[in-house]
C-alpha positions in Angstrom: 17.7 107.1 43.3 17.8 110.7 44.5 20.9 111.8 46.4 19.0 112.4 49.6 17.3 109.0 49.4 20.7 107.4 48.8 22.3 109.2 51.7 19.4 108.2 53.9 19.7 104.6 52.9 23.4 104.6 53.8 22.6 106.3 57.1 19.9 103.7 57.9 22.5 101.0 57.3 24.9 102.7 59.6 22.2 102.9 62.3 21.6 99.1 61.9 25.2 98.1 61.7 27.5 99.9 64.0 31.3 99.9 63.4 31.7 97.5 66.3 29.1 95.1 64.9 30.7 95.4 61.5 34.1 94.3 62.8 32.5 91.6 64.8 30.4 90.2 61.9 33.2 90.5 59.4 35.1 87.9 61.5 32.2 85.5 61.5 32.4 84.4 57.9 30.5 81.1 57.5 32.5 77.9 57.7 29.8 76.0 55.8 30.4 75.0 52.2 27.7 74.3 49.6 28.6 71.3 47.4 27.7 70.9 43.8 28.4 72.6 40.5 26.6 74.3 37.7 25.0 71.1 36.4 22.2 71.4 39.0 21.7 75.2 38.5 18.6 76.7 37.0 19.0 79.4 34.2 15.8 81.0 35.3 16.6 81.4 39.0 16.0 85.0 40.2 18.1 86.4 43.0 16.1 87.0 46.2 15.3 90.7 46.2 14.3 90.8 49.9 15.8 88.5 52.5 14.6 90.5 55.4 16.3 91.8 58.6 15.7 88.5 60.4 17.9 86.7 57.9 21.1 88.6 58.2 23.0 85.3 58.5 21.4 83.7 55.4 24.2 82.7 53.0 24.8 85.0 50.1 26.4 83.3 47.1 28.6 85.5 44.9 30.2 85.0 41.4 33.2 87.0 40.1 33.6 88.0 36.5 37.0 89.5 36.0 39.8 87.9 38.0 42.5 90.5 37.8 43.9 92.4 40.7 40.8 94.6 41.4 38.5 91.7 40.9 40.4 89.5 43.3 40.5 92.3 45.8 36.8 93.0 45.4 36.0 89.4 46.0 38.0 89.4 49.3 36.4 92.7 50.3 32.9 91.3 49.7 33.6 88.3 52.0 35.2 90.5 54.6 32.2 92.9 54.6 29.5 90.7 56.0 28.8 87.3 57.6 27.8 84.3 55.5 29.1 85.5 52.1 30.9 83.1 49.9 32.5 83.1 46.4 31.1 80.3 44.3 32.1 80.9 40.7 34.9 82.6 38.7 35.2 83.8 35.2 38.0 85.5 33.2 39.1 85.9 29.7 42.5 84.3 30.6 43.2 81.0 32.3 46.3 82.3 34.0 44.4 85.2 35.6 41.7 82.9 36.8 44.2 80.5 38.3 46.1 83.3 40.1 42.8 84.7 41.5 41.6 81.2 42.7 45.0 80.7 44.4 44.7 84.0 46.2 41.1 83.5 47.2 42.0 80.2 48.8 43.1 82.2 51.9 39.4 82.8 52.5 39.0 79.2 53.5 35.6 77.8 53.1 34.2 81.2 52.1 35.8 80.5 48.7 33.7 77.5 47.5 34.8 77.4 43.9 35.0 74.0 42.2 36.5 73.3 38.8 33.1 73.1 37.1 32.4 76.7 38.3 35.4 78.2 36.6 35.1 79.7 33.1 37.4 81.3 30.6 37.2 82.9 27.1 35.0 85.8 25.9 31.9 84.0 27.0 33.1 83.3 30.5 30.4 85.6 31.9 27.7 83.3 30.5 29.0 80.4 32.5 29.2 82.3 35.7 25.7 83.7 35.3 24.4 80.2 34.7 25.5 79.2 38.2 23.3 79.2 41.3 24.1 82.5 43.0 22.6 85.7 44.4 25.1 88.4 43.4 27.8 89.0 40.8 30.9 91.2 41.0 31.8 92.7 37.6 35.5 93.6 37.5 36.6 93.1 33.9 38.1 96.0 31.9 35.4 98.6 31.6 34.8 98.2 27.9 33.0 95.0 28.7 30.9 96.4 31.5 27.7 97.4 29.6 27.4 94.0 28.0 28.1 92.2 31.3 25.7 94.3 33.3 22.9 93.8 30.9 23.4 90.1 31.0 23.6 90.0 34.8 20.4 92.0 35.3 18.6 89.8 32.7 19.8 86.8 34.7 18.2 88.3 37.9 21.3 88.8 40.0 22.3 91.6 42.3 25.4 93.5 41.2 28.6 95.0 42.5 30.4 96.6 39.5 33.7 98.4 39.4 34.0 101.8 37.9 34.0 103.1 35.3 30.8 101.4 33.9 31.2 102.6 30.3 33.8 104.0 27.9 31.5 105.6 25.3 28.0 107.3 25.1 26.3 104.1 23.7 27.6 102.1 26.6 26.6 104.7 29.2 23.0 104.7 27.8 23.0 100.9 28.0 24.0 101.0 31.7 21.2 103.4 32.4 18.7 101.1 30.7 20.0 98.1 32.7 19.7 100.1 35.9 16.1 101.0 35.2 15.4 97.3 34.5 17.1 96.4 37.8 14.6 98.7 39.6 11.7 96.8 37.9 13.2 93.5 38.9 14.0 94.6 42.5 17.8 94.1 42.1 20.5 96.1 43.8 23.5 97.7 42.1 26.4 99.2 43.9 29.4 100.7 42.1 33.1 100.9 42.9 33.0 104.7 43.6 33.9 104.0 47.2 33.9 107.7 48.2 30.1 107.4 48.3 30.5 105.0 51.2 33.1 106.8 53.2 31.9 108.6 56.4 33.8 111.8 55.9 32.4 112.2 52.4 28.9 111.4 53.5 29.1 113.9 56.4 30.6 116.6 54.1 27.9 116.1 51.5 25.2 116.3 54.3 26.6 119.6 55.3 27.0 120.9 51.7 23.4 119.9 50.9 22.3 121.4 54.2 23.6 124.8 53.2 26.7 125.0 55.4 28.7 126.5 52.5 25.8 128.4 51.0 25.1 128.0 47.3 27.8 126.2 45.3 29.3 128.6 42.7 32.4 126.8 41.6 34.6 123.7 42.1 37.9 122.1 41.2 38.8 118.4 41.1 42.1 116.7 40.5 43.7 113.3 39.9 47.3 114.3 39.1 49.9 111.7 39.8 53.3 110.5 38.7 53.9 107.2 36.8 51.1 104.8 36.8 51.8 101.5 38.7 51.2 99.7 35.4 53.6 101.8 33.3 54.8 99.3 30.6 58.0 101.2 30.0 58.9 101.3 33.7 58.4 97.7 34.9 56.1 95.8 32.6 58.0 95.4 29.3 56.6 91.9 29.0 53.2 93.5 28.3 54.8 94.8 25.1 54.8 92.2 23.8 54.9 88.4 23.9 55.3 86.9 20.4 52.5 84.5 21.2 49.9 87.2 21.7 47.5 88.5 19.0 46.6 92.1 18.9 43.4 91.4 20.9 45.2 89.5 23.6 47.9 92.2 24.0 45.2 94.9 24.2 43.2 93.0 26.8 46.2 92.4 28.9 47.4 96.0 28.5 43.9 97.4 28.8 44.7 100.6 30.8 46.3 102.1 27.7 43.5 101.4 25.2 40.6 103.8 25.1 38.1 101.1 24.0 38.9 99.1 27.1 39.6 101.8 29.8 38.0 105.0 28.5 41.4 106.7 29.0 42.5 107.7 32.5 40.1 110.6 32.7 37.3 108.0 32.7 39.0 105.1 34.3 40.5 107.0 37.2 39.5 110.6 37.4 35.8 109.6 37.4 36.1 109.3 41.2 36.7 113.0 41.5 34.2 114.0 38.9 31.6 111.9 40.6 32.2 113.8 43.9 31.6 117.1 42.1 28.4 115.8 40.5 27.3 114.6 44.0 28.1 118.0 45.6 26.3 120.1 43.0 23.5 117.6 42.6 23.6 117.5 38.9 25.6 116.5 35.8 27.1 119.3 33.7 25.4 120.9 30.8 28.5 121.3 28.6 32.2 120.8 28.6 35.3 122.1 26.7 38.6 120.5 27.3 42.1 119.9 26.1 44.8 117.3 26.7 47.6 115.4 25.0 50.2 112.7 24.9 53.4 114.5 25.9 55.5 111.7 27.3 53.6 108.6 26.3 55.1 108.4 22.8 56.0 104.7 22.6 53.6 102.2 21.0 53.1 100.2 24.2 51.1 103.1 25.5 48.3 102.3 23.1 46.2 105.3 22.1 45.6 107.1 25.5 46.6 110.6 26.6 48.8 111.4 29.6 47.1 114.7 30.7 43.7 116.4 30.5 42.2 119.7 31.5 38.5 120.3 31.2 36.1 123.1 32.1 32.6 121.8 32.9 29.6 124.1 33.1 26.8 123.1 35.4 23.3 124.6 35.8 23.1 128.2 36.9 26.5 128.9 35.4 28.5 127.0 38.0 32.0 126.3 36.5 34.2 123.4 37.5 37.8 122.9 36.5 38.9 119.3 36.1 42.5 118.2 35.8 44.2 114.8 35.6 47.7 113.7 34.7 49.8 110.5 34.7 53.4 111.6 34.1 56.5 110.2 35.9 58.3 112.7 38.1 55.4 115.1 38.6 53.6 116.3 41.7 50.5 114.5 43.1 47.2 116.0 43.9 44.0 113.8 44.2 41.2 115.9 45.8 38.2 118.1 45.4 37.4 121.7 46.3 33.8 122.9 46.4 33.3 126.6 46.6 30.1 128.1 48.1 28.9 131.6 48.9 29.5 131.0 52.6 32.5 128.7 52.7 34.7 126.1 51.0 34.7 122.3 51.3 37.9 120.4 50.8 37.8 116.6 50.4 40.3 113.8 49.6 40.4 110.1 50.0 41.4 110.3 53.7 39.8 113.5 55.2 37.5 116.5 54.7 37.1 120.0 56.1 35.0 123.1 55.6 36.4 126.6 56.0 34.1 129.4 56.9 33.5 131.6 59.9 33.5 128.5 62.1 35.8 125.9 60.6 34.9 122.2 60.6 37.1 119.2 60.1 35.9 115.6 60.1 36.8 113.4 63.0 36.4 109.6 62.6 36.9 109.0 66.3 39.8 106.7 65.6 37.6 104.1 63.9 38.5 104.6 60.2 36.4 102.5 57.8 37.9 100.6 54.8 35.8 102.0 52.0 36.6 99.1 49.7 35.0 96.8 52.3 32.2 99.3 53.3 30.8 99.5 49.8 30.2 95.8 49.8 28.8 95.9 53.3 26.3 98.5 52.2 25.3 96.4 49.2 24.9 93.3 51.2 22.9 95.1 53.9 20.6 96.6 51.3 19.9 93.1 49.8 19.3 91.6 53.2 17.1 94.4 54.4 15.1 94.8 51.2 16.1 98.5 51.1 17.9 98.0 47.8 20.5 100.5 46.6 20.7 101.2 42.9 23.7 103.4 41.9 23.6 102.5 38.3 22.2 105.6 36.7 24.2 107.9 38.9 27.6 106.3 38.1 26.6 106.1 34.4 26.0 109.9 34.4 29.4 110.5 36.2 31.1 108.3 33.6 29.4 110.1 30.8 30.6 113.4 32.3 34.2 112.1 32.1 33.6 110.7 28.6 32.3 114.1 27.5 35.5 115.7 28.8 37.6 113.2 27.0 35.7 113.6 23.7 36.1 117.4 23.9 39.8 117.1 24.5 40.2 114.5 21.7 38.3 116.6 19.2 38.9 120.2 20.4 35.1 120.7 20.3 32.7 122.0 22.9 30.2 119.4 23.8 26.7 119.7 25.3 25.1 117.1 27.7 22.0 117.0 25.6 24.0 116.0 22.5 26.2 113.4 24.2 23.2 111.8 26.0 20.8 111.8 23.0 22.7 112.1 19.8 26.3 110.8 20.0 26.7 107.5 18.1 30.2 106.8 19.5 30.6 103.1 20.2 34.1 101.8 20.8 33.2 98.1 20.8 35.5 96.2 18.4 34.0 94.5 15.4 34.2 91.1 17.1 35.3 89.5 20.3 37.9 87.0 19.3 41.7 86.7 19.4 43.2 88.0 16.2 44.2 91.2 14.4 43.0 94.5 16.0 45.1 97.5 15.0 45.4 100.3 17.5 43.7 103.4 16.2 45.4 106.7 15.5 46.3 108.9 18.4 43.4 111.5 18.8 44.3 114.9 17.4 42.2 118.0 18.2 40.9 119.7 15.1 41.3 116.4 13.1 39.5 113.7 15.2 35.9 113.8 14.3 33.1 114.2 16.8 30.8 111.1 16.5 
């Protein structure tokens, strides 16, 4: 979907569902429960592509694949976003994660209608969830599984909310683009967890940038610099390194943020938010990248194979240069924002506000009615399904993830990389040889000048 079409779709949704109506309908979650398990469910059932505006209270049945903290939160956000939404099935690799999620979702009351026969574990848990009678699936496993799960979900005919990032390597990104094209053919919606695309101050800022308020974009900077990550194993999660009962595979899946094949490294897993904003503002992906990075403080083995800092220069069409920086190091300063430089002004954005400086300065005013973007992204998805004006963000987020992957690969290898090469020629596929609990050694720490470009 072109950016202008996407923005128009969000604006149409805002016109149909005012903030007051949103708050009102969010409190009207259905009290009706649908009985029955997967035994009566049809494998060939296709999710309804168009429910129509007169069916805004028709029940939407949702399955969750990936029951960790973000998956549990996304399921709650989905129910909170719109009336008559209920969670009906859960899947996770680990039983303890599924049990914890189910316990937390119980606070949703009858909007969590999950029975024992609709709970699935193991590497094939997604197959069990997709075999259940539902309309939409939330994909919230570690990102390394995302291309596989998205492909299976679209083949099963379900609408999708998927967390970012959506791929960790070029092969996976291309798979996501193919699945997104198939979703268009099957009239299925895809919304991604890049919630800035659903925040009013970002939407309004982009409307102004694309309307020429800062002139032609000539440069930009984007940052996700922070202190220690909340999941730092050396700080407060020593148990993640490592229970004697865990195989290599289990430890890596439980410690996924620190394994490149599962997370993409933090430039992909986290900094993709800011990179996506820059792609949005410029209206394009970059044409090449050259980067550097390293592992200055993450020296212990519990940190897997990821870096702790990156700096990448992206070049966009017409010679526009973008400086990208991200860091996760305890005791350092925080900066999470974007700066878009135009010939007539500069736009500043972050997670909570936005402004444009030029002859006449502008600053966003939400009128005291701030929107929770984690809820709003689900509200926009559900509204698009019920109205038939389906959103499909799959290709766009795949390109933003591939932008971040390009930066990571350049930093790992020390090589300049072109978009044409990474999109069409790179063979890098980080998928492990097999999905099963057992031996899976952590690869060597990437070393510029030694690590090969694949």
